[in-house]
C-alpha positions in Angstrom: 97.2 107.7 97.5 99.0 105.2 95.3 95.8 104.1 93.8 94.8 107.6 92.9 98.1 108.4 91.3 98.1 105.0 89.4 94.7 105.8 88.1 95.7 109.3 87.1 98.7 107.9 85.2 96.3 105.7 83.2 97.4 102.5 84.8 95.0 99.7 85.6 95.2 99.4 89.3 93.5 97.5 92.1 93.8 98.0 95.9 93.4 94.8 98.0 92.4 95.8 101.5 92.2 93.3 104.4 89.8 95.4 106.4 86.1 96.0 105.8 86.9 99.7 105.1 89.6 101.8 103.6 92.4 103.3 105.7 94.6 100.3 106.4 96.0 100.7 109.9 94.0 103.9 110.5 90.8 101.9 110.2 91.4 100.3 113.7 93.8 102.5 115.5 92.6 103.9 118.9 90.9 107.2 118.9 93.8 108.9 120.7 96.2 108.2 117.8 97.1 111.2 115.8 99.4 112.0 112.9 103.1 112.4 113.7 104.0 114.7 110.8 102.9 117.8 108.8 99.1 118.1 108.5 99.4 119.2 104.8 100.9 115.8 104.0 97.3 114.4 104.4 95.8 116.9 101.9 95.3 115.2 98.5 94.0 117.4 95.7 91.1 119.4 97.0 90.5 117.1 100.0 92.0 118.7 103.2 92.1 116.8 106.4 89.5 117.7 109.0 91.6 117.0 112.1 94.6 115.2 113.3 92.9 112.4 115.2 92.3 108.8 114.1 88.7 109.3 113.1 89.5 112.4 111.0 92.3 110.6 109.2 90.1 107.6 108.5 87.3 109.9 107.3 89.9 111.8 105.1 91.0 108.6 103.5 87.3 107.7 102.7 86.9 111.2 101.3 89.8 110.5 98.9 88.0 107.3 97.7 84.8 109.3 97.2 86.3 112.4 95.6 88.5 110.5 93.2 86.0 107.7 92.4 88.2 104.9 93.6 85.6 102.5 94.9 85.5 100.4 91.7 89.3 99.8 92.2 89.0 98.5 95.8 88.6 95.0 97.0 87.7 95.1 100.7 87.9 92.1 103.0 90.6 90.7 100.8 93.4 89.3 102.9 96.7 88.9 100.9 98.2 85.7 102.2 101.3 85.8 100.0 102.9 87.8 97.2 105.8 86.6 95.1 107.5 87.6 91.9 106.6 85.5 88.9 107.7 85.5 85.2 105.4 88.5 84.2 105.7 90.5 87.4 103.8 89.5 90.6 101.4 87.0 91.9 99.3 87.9 95.0 97.3 85.1 96.7 94.3 86.2 98.7 91.4 84.6 100.6 89.4 85.3 97.4 91.7 84.1 94.7 94.9 84.9 92.9 95.8 88.3 91.3 98.6 88.8 88.8 100.2 92.2 88.0 103.2 93.7 86.5 103.9 95.9 89.5 103.2 95.6 93.2 103.0 98.3 95.9 103.0 96.8 99.3 101.6 99.0 102.1 101.7 96.9 105.2 100.7 99.5 107.7 103.9 99.5 109.7 103.3 102.0 112.5 105.0 103.0 115.7 102.4 103.5 118.4 102.9 104.8 121.9 100.3 104.8 124.6 99.3 108.3 125.9 100.7 109.2 129.3 
């Protein structure tokens, strides 16, 4: 979502994703995992969520990428190994090189998961 809004605002933005597909933590969560808050929070523009389960959420995130033409701004399989402030903003080191930016949005995928009973 941050990438879409940055692009809409006219910013040059790039999303570095450690996984081979979009969705961050939702890419690998177990199938039983579902959203823990309002379903409408997952609706972005004209892309409503198809369901509340992990696969639907992952597919919904991919639908955002497709609908808002975000693929050119994604770098998949890019593991950020460090990020630190520098004189002009931020420096992010990855397995594929160094990126410098004025701003940094860190979405680390922190999630509280409980096993089903």
